C-alpha positions as a LaTeX table, in Angstrom:
\begin{tabular}{lrrr}
\hline
Residue & $x$ (\AA) & $y$ (\AA) & $z$ (\AA) \\
\hline
Met1 & 0.00 & 0.00 & 0.00 \\
Asn2 & 1.21 & 3.52 & $-0.80$ \\
Asn3 & 1.99 & 5.25 & 2.51 \\
Glu4 & 3.15 & 8.54 & 1.02 \\
Thr5 & 1.38 & 11.56 & 2.49 \\
Glu6 & 0.26 & 14.89 & 1.09 \\
Arg7 & $-1.38$ & 17.99 & 2.49 \\
Leu8 & $-5.11$ & 17.75 & 2.95 \\
Gln9 & $-5.88$ & 20.83 & 0.83 \\
Lys10 & $-3.79$ & 19.41 & $-2.02$ \\
Arg11 & $-5.64$ & 16.10 & $-1.83$ \\
Ile12 & $-8.97$ & 17.93 & $-2.07$ \\
Ala13 & $-7.79$ & 20.04 & $-5.01$ \\
Asn14 & $-6.40$ & 17.00 & $-6.81$ \\
Ser15 & $-9.72$ & 15.24 & $-6.40$ \\
Gly16 & $-11.32$ & 17.89 & $-8.60$ \\
Tyr17 & $-13.72$ & 19.03 & $-5.87$ \\
Thr18 & $-12.47$ & 22.62 & $-5.84$ \\
Ser19 & $-9.33$ & 24.76 & $-6.00$ \\
Arg20 & $-6.65$ & 24.56 & $-3.31$ \\
Arg21 & $-7.47$ & 28.04 & $-2.00$ \\
Lys22 & $-11.15$ & 27.17 & $-1.65$ \\
Ala23 & $-10.17$ & 23.86 & $-0.04$ \\
Glu24 & $-8.17$ & 25.75 & 2.58 \\
Thr25 & $-11.23$ & 27.84 & 3.39 \\
Leu26 & $-13.41$ & 24.75 & 3.73 \\
Ile27 & $-10.85$ & 23.18 & 6.08 \\
Thr28 & $-10.66$ & 26.22 & 8.37 \\
Glu29 & $-14.47$ & 26.39 & 8.40 \\
Gly30 & $-14.62$ & 22.83 & 9.75 \\
Lys31 & $-16.28$ & 21.38 & 6.68 \\
Val32 & $-13.71$ & 18.64 & 6.05 \\
Lys33 & $-13.41$ & 15.26 & 7.78 \\
Val34 & $-10.53$ & 12.79 & 7.67 \\
Asn35 & $-11.56$ & 9.25 & 8.62 \\
Gly36 & $-14.69$ & 10.64 & 10.27 \\
Thr37 & $-12.94$ & 13.34 & 12.31 \\
Val38 & $-13.17$ & 17.06 & 11.53 \\
Ala39 & $-9.80$ & 18.45 & 10.44 \\
Thr40 & $-9.25$ & 22.21 & 10.71 \\
Glu41 & $-5.45$ & 22.40 & 10.46 \\
Leu42 & $-4.11$ & 23.37 & 7.02 \\
Gly43 & $-0.93$ & 21.37 & 7.62 \\
Thr44 & $-2.82$ & 18.10 & 8.09 \\
Lys45 & $-1.16$ & 15.26 & 6.17 \\
Val46 & $-3.22$ & 12.43 & 4.69 \\
Lys47 & $-2.44$ & 9.08 & 3.06 \\
Ser48 & $-4.02$ & 7.71 & $-0.09$ \\
Ser49 & $-5.88$ & 5.18 & 2.06 \\
Asp50 & $-7.52$ & 7.88 & 4.21 \\
Thr51 & $-11.21$ & 8.65 & 3.72 \\
Ile52 & $-11.85$ & 12.35 & 3.07 \\
Glu53 & $-15.28$ & 13.99 & 3.27 \\
Val54 & $-15.88$ & 17.57 & 2.15 \\
Glu55 & $-19.22$ & 19.16 & 3.04 \\
Gly56 & $-20.54$ & 15.65 & 3.64 \\
Ile57 & $-19.37$ & 14.34 & 0.26 \\
Lys58 & $-16.82$ & 11.51 & 0.12 \\
Leu59 & $-13.98$ & 12.34 & $-2.25$ \\
Glu60 & $-13.20$ & 10.00 & $-5.09$ \\
Gln61 & $-9.99$ & 10.32 & $-7.09$ \\
Glu62 & $-10.93$ & 11.09 & $-10.69$ \\
Asp63 & $-8.96$ & 10.97 & $-13.90$ \\
Lys64 & $-7.76$ & 14.46 & $-14.72$ \\
Leu65 & $-9.60$ & 16.23 & $-17.51$ \\
Tyr66 & $-8.53$ & 19.43 & $-19.30$ \\
Ile67 & $-10.87$ & 21.10 & $-21.79$ \\
Leu68 & $-10.31$ & 24.06 & $-24.11$ \\
Phe69 & $-13.64$ & 25.82 & $-24.71$ \\
Tyr70 & $-14.61$ & 28.61 & $-27.10$ \\
Lys71 & $-16.92$ & 30.55 & $-24.80$ \\
Pro72 & $-19.63$ & 32.54 & $-26.57$ \\
Ala73 & $-20.58$ & 36.00 & $-25.33$ \\
Gln74 & $-23.59$ & 36.22 & $-22.99$ \\
Val75 & $-22.58$ & 33.05 & $-21.15$ \\
Ile76 & $-21.62$ & 33.02 & $-17.46$ \\
Thr77 & $-18.20$ & 31.67 & $-16.49$ \\
Ser78 & $-19.52$ & 29.52 & $-13.67$ \\
Val79 & $-21.02$ & 26.11 & $-12.93$ \\
Ser80 & $-24.40$ & 27.61 & $-11.97$ \\
Asp81 & $-26.30$ & 30.89 & $-11.99$ \\
Asp82 & $-29.04$ & 31.88 & $-9.56$ \\
Arg83 & $-30.72$ & 33.94 & $-12.30$ \\
Gly84 & $-31.02$ & 30.99 & $-14.64$ \\
Arg85 & $-28.63$ & 32.31 & $-17.28$ \\
Lys86 & $-26.58$ & 29.96 & $-19.45$ \\
Val87 & $-23.28$ & 28.88 & $-17.87$ \\
Val88 & $-20.19$ & 27.34 & $-19.45$ \\
Thr89 & $-20.76$ & 23.90 & $-17.95$ \\
Asp90 & $-24.13$ & 23.71 & $-19.73$ \\
Tyr91 & $-22.10$ & 22.85 & $-22.82$ \\
Phe92 & $-20.62$ & 19.75 & $-21.16$ \\
Lys93 & $-23.60$ & 18.02 & $-19.58$ \\
Gln94 & $-22.50$ & 14.75 & $-21.22$ \\
Ile95 & $-19.38$ & 14.77 & $-19.02$ \\
Lys96 & $-20.10$ & 13.07 & $-15.69$ \\
Thr97 & $-16.91$ & 14.36 & $-14.06$ \\
Arg98 & $-17.32$ & 17.57 & $-12.06$ \\
Ile99 & $-15.43$ & 20.28 & $-13.98$ \\
Tyr100 & $-15.14$ & 23.99 & $-13.38$ \\
Pro101 & $-13.67$ & 26.99 & $-15.24$ \\
Val102 & $-10.04$ & 28.05 & $-14.86$ \\
Gly103 & $-10.24$ & 31.76 & $-14.08$ \\
Arg104 & $-13.00$ & 33.67 & $-15.80$ \\
Leu105 & $-14.18$ & 35.56 & $-18.83$ \\
Asp106 & $-16.80$ & 38.27 & $-18.38$ \\
Tyr107 & $-20.40$ & 37.71 & $-19.47$ \\
Asp108 & $-19.94$ & 39.85 & $-22.60$ \\
Thr109 & $-16.48$ & 38.49 & $-23.41$ \\
Ser110 & $-16.01$ & 35.54 & $-25.75$ \\
Gly111 & $-13.05$ & 33.32 & $-26.46$ \\
Leu112 & $-10.67$ & 30.79 & $-25.01$ \\
Leu113 & $-11.53$ & 29.38 & $-21.60$ \\
Leu114 & $-10.10$ & 26.30 & $-19.90$ \\
Leu115 & $-12.15$ & 23.93 & $-17.75$ \\
Thr116 & $-10.78$ & 21.15 & $-15.57$ \\
Asn117 & $-11.24$ & 18.97 & $-12.49$ \\
Asp118 & $-7.60$ & 19.54 & $-11.47$ \\
Gly119 & $-7.34$ & 22.07 & $-8.66$ \\
Glu120 & $-3.55$ & 22.24 & $-8.77$ \\
Phe121 & $-3.66$ & 23.01 & $-12.48$ \\
Thr122 & $-6.22$ & 25.75 & $-11.83$ \\
Asn123 & $-3.95$ & 27.35 & $-9.25$ \\
Leu124 & $-0.98$ & 27.16 & $-11.61$ \\
Met125 & $-2.93$ & 28.85 & $-14.41$ \\
Thr126 & $-4.49$ & 31.62 & $-12.30$ \\
His127 & $-2.03$ & 32.55 & $-9.53$ \\
Pro128 & $-0.46$ & 35.99 & $-10.17$ \\
Arg129 & 3.08 & 34.65 & $-9.78$ \\
Tyr130 & 2.65 & 32.36 & $-12.81$ \\
Lys131 & 2.65 & 34.82 & $-15.70$ \\
Ile132 & 0.77 & 32.99 & $-18.43$ \\
Lys133 & 0.35 & 35.23 & $-21.48$ \\
Lys134 & $-3.22$ & 35.89 & $-22.59$ \\
Lys135 & $-3.96$ & 37.58 & $-25.91$ \\
Tyr136 & $-7.19$ & 39.46 & $-26.66$ \\
Val137 & $-8.72$ & 41.11 & $-29.70$ \\
Val138 & $-10.47$ & 44.32 & $-28.69$ \\
Lys139 & $-12.79$ & 46.65 & $-30.60$ \\
Leu140 & $-12.91$ & 50.15 & $-29.13$ \\
Lys141 & $-14.88$ & 53.29 & $-29.53$ \\
Gly142 & $-12.47$ & 56.09 & $-30.28$ \\
Tyr143 & $-9.08$ & 56.50 & $-31.88$ \\
Leu144 & $-6.30$ & 54.91 & $-29.82$ \\
Met145 & $-3.42$ & 57.37 & $-29.63$ \\
Arg146 & 0.27 & 56.50 & $-29.70$ \\
Glu147 & 0.86 & 57.80 & $-26.18$ \\
Glu148 & $-2.01$ & 55.64 & $-24.93$ \\
Val149 & $-0.42$ & 52.58 & $-26.52$ \\
Lys150 & 2.86 & 53.45 & $-24.78$ \\
Gly151 & 1.00 & 53.82 & $-21.48$ \\
Leu152 & $-0.53$ & 50.37 & $-21.81$ \\
Glu153 & 2.85 & 48.90 & $-22.74$ \\
His154 & 4.56 & 50.39 & $-19.71$ \\
Gly155 & 1.72 & 49.84 & $-17.22$ \\
Ile156 & $-1.04$ & 52.13 & $-15.97$ \\
Gln157 & $-2.51$ & 52.89 & $-12.57$ \\
Leu158 & $-5.92$ & 51.31 & $-11.99$ \\
Glu159 & $-7.93$ & 51.45 & $-8.77$ \\
Asp160 & $-6.48$ & 48.08 & $-7.73$ \\
Gly161 & $-2.87$ & 48.93 & $-8.56$ \\
Met162 & $-0.44$ & 49.24 & $-11.44$ \\
Thr163 & $-0.86$ & 46.89 & $-14.37$ \\
Gln164 & 2.03 & 44.79 & $-15.61$ \\
Pro165 & 3.51 & 45.82 & $-18.98$ \\
Ala166 & 1.34 & 44.73 & $-21.91$ \\
Thr167 & 2.06 & 44.07 & $-25.57$ \\
Val168 & $-0.20$ & 46.17 & $-27.81$ \\
Lys169 & $-0.66$ & 46.00 & $-31.57$ \\
Val170 & $-3.11$ & 48.29 & $-33.37$ \\
Lys171 & $-4.69$ & 46.25 & $-36.19$ \\
Asn172 & $-7.05$ & 48.77 & $-37.72$ \\
Gln173 & $-8.42$ & 52.26 & $-37.12$ \\
Asp174 & $-11.61$ & 53.44 & $-38.81$ \\
Lys175 & $-11.76$ & 57.23 & $-38.70$ \\
Asp176 & $-15.25$ & 57.32 & $-40.24$ \\
Lys177 & $-16.72$ & 55.01 & $-37.60$ \\
Asn178 & $-14.33$ & 56.29 & $-34.91$ \\
Thr179 & $-13.28$ & 52.78 & $-33.88$ \\
Thr180 & $-10.00$ & 50.96 & $-33.23$ \\
Leu181 & $-9.25$ & 47.26 & $-33.49$ \\
Val182 & $-6.33$ & 46.22 & $-31.31$ \\
Glu183 & $-4.59$ & 43.10 & $-30.01$ \\
Ile184 & $-3.35$ & 43.20 & $-26.43$ \\
Thr185 & $-1.40$ & 40.57 & $-24.52$ \\
Ile186 & $-1.32$ & 40.63 & $-20.72$ \\
Thr187 & $-0.01$ & 38.29 & $-18.03$ \\
Glu188 & $-2.55$ & 39.14 & $-15.33$ \\
Gly189 & $-6.16$ & 38.20 & $-14.83$ \\
Arg190 & $-7.84$ & 40.85 & $-12.71$ \\
Asn191 & $-11.59$ & 41.34 & $-12.87$ \\
Arg192 & $-12.57$ & 43.11 & $-16.12$ \\
Gln193 & $-8.93$ & 44.12 & $-16.50$ \\
Val194 & $-8.73$ & 44.62 & $-20.28$ \\
Arg195 & $-11.92$ & 46.67 & $-20.33$ \\
Arg196 & $-10.69$ & 48.82 & $-17.45$ \\
Met197 & $-7.32$ & 49.39 & $-19.09$ \\
Phe198 & $-8.94$ & 50.96 & $-22.13$ \\
Glu199 & $-11.60$ & 52.75 & $-20.09$ \\
His200 & $-8.69$ & 54.41 & $-18.28$ \\
Phe201 & $-8.14$ & 56.39 & $-21.48$ \\
Gly202 & $-11.85$ & 56.97 & $-22.08$ \\
His203 & $-12.34$ & 54.19 & $-24.65$ \\
Gln204 & $-15.40$ & 51.98 & $-24.38$ \\
Val205 & $-14.82$ & 48.34 & $-25.33$ \\
Thr206 & $-17.57$ & 47.20 & $-27.69$ \\
Lys207 & $-16.19$ & 43.72 & $-28.40$ \\
Leu208 & $-13.68$ & 41.59 & $-26.53$ \\
Gln209 & $-12.39$ & 38.13 & $-27.34$ \\
Arg210 & $-9.57$ & 36.09 & $-25.82$ \\
Ile211 & $-7.81$ & 34.31 & $-28.68$ \\
Glu212 & $-4.77$ & 32.79 & $-26.94$ \\
Phe213 & $-3.91$ & 31.40 & $-23.53$ \\
Gly214 & $-0.20$ & 30.65 & $-23.39$ \\
Pro215 & 0.50 & 28.37 & $-26.37$ \\
Leu216 & $-3.20$ & 27.48 & $-26.80$ \\
Asn217 & $-5.54$ & 29.05 & $-29.37$ \\
Leu218 & $-9.03$ & 28.65 & $-30.83$ \\
Lys219 & $-7.99$ & 27.06 & $-34.10$ \\
Gly220 & $-10.61$ & 24.65 & $-35.42$ \\
Leu221 & $-13.32$ & 25.68 & $-32.95$ \\
Asn222 & $-16.52$ & 27.67 & $-33.35$ \\
Ala223 & $-18.21$ & 29.51 & $-30.48$ \\
Gly224 & $-19.79$ & 26.98 & $-28.13$ \\
Glu225 & $-17.39$ & 24.19 & $-29.07$ \\
Gly226 & $-14.62$ & 22.62 & $-27.03$ \\
Arg227 & $-11.99$ & 19.91 & $-27.12$ \\
Val228 & $-9.88$ & 17.92 & $-24.69$ \\
Leu229 & $-6.28$ & 19.08 & $-24.37$ \\
Thr230 & $-3.63$ & 16.54 & $-25.31$ \\
Pro231 & $-1.20$ & 15.36 & $-22.61$ \\
His232 & 1.55 & 17.22 & $-24.49$ \\
Glu233 & $-0.42$ & 20.50 & $-24.40$ \\
Val234 & $-0.99$ & 20.13 & $-20.67$ \\
Lys235 & 2.70 & 19.42 & $-20.10$ \\
Val236 & 3.81 & 22.44 & $-22.18$ \\
Ile237 & 1.50 & 24.95 & $-20.49$ \\
Arg238 & 2.45 & 23.64 & $-17.05$ \\
Gln239 & 6.12 & 24.13 & $-17.88$ \\
Leu240 & 5.46 & 27.65 & $-19.14$ \\
Ala241 & 3.73 & 28.56 & $-15.90$ \\
Glu242 & 6.44 & 27.05 & $-13.74$ \\
His243 & 9.47 & 28.30 & $-15.67$ \\
Gly244 & 8.23 & 31.38 & $-17.51$ \\
Asn245 & 7.18 & 31.98 & $-21.11$ \\
\hline
\end{tabular}
């Protein structure tokens, strides 16, 4: 029998139940049992043979699943919505494994979204210290000026702090319609960050799509479609997060 131990929150995350950070919260709230006893210490070590219950549910080790999804606009990045709106997991009802989105895309934002049952992978993809590059195509109201591009490239002050330097490429500017089409690549994932970066200069974002996440892209997919990542793709994006890209 395998007697190797691991931290309780890691075991929960690896089970696909939730992320490690959420698992830590559940532990401190007394919602986790190990072999029938409530465990509230984050340093608790468990063996593979131990029985873990989270919120009354016995954990089962599941095969890891990684899905690349082309999220349409007007879909919630969540597993449920109390207002009855469409959520990303509605597109994967045939999958019996519990999966959840990696990070988020806003309701009005379309594009590349990952879903998984691997909590450690989720943490690796979303933690600020792991600077995975994310590329967006943005349509703006207004004419993006050269000094504004430079500001975005160097970093700007938002209400929640300075942004990291971005890569910005103006694709098209329509003077008659007073619009700009631009590609921007960032390494952060703050709430509504791309929209807020352009709003900082008074530009309303009228269309926003994430087209790349690290080495991954939307090639071959239409909105509402997804595919399982290959083991090689998972390995490559993990290495990029751990060692830089």
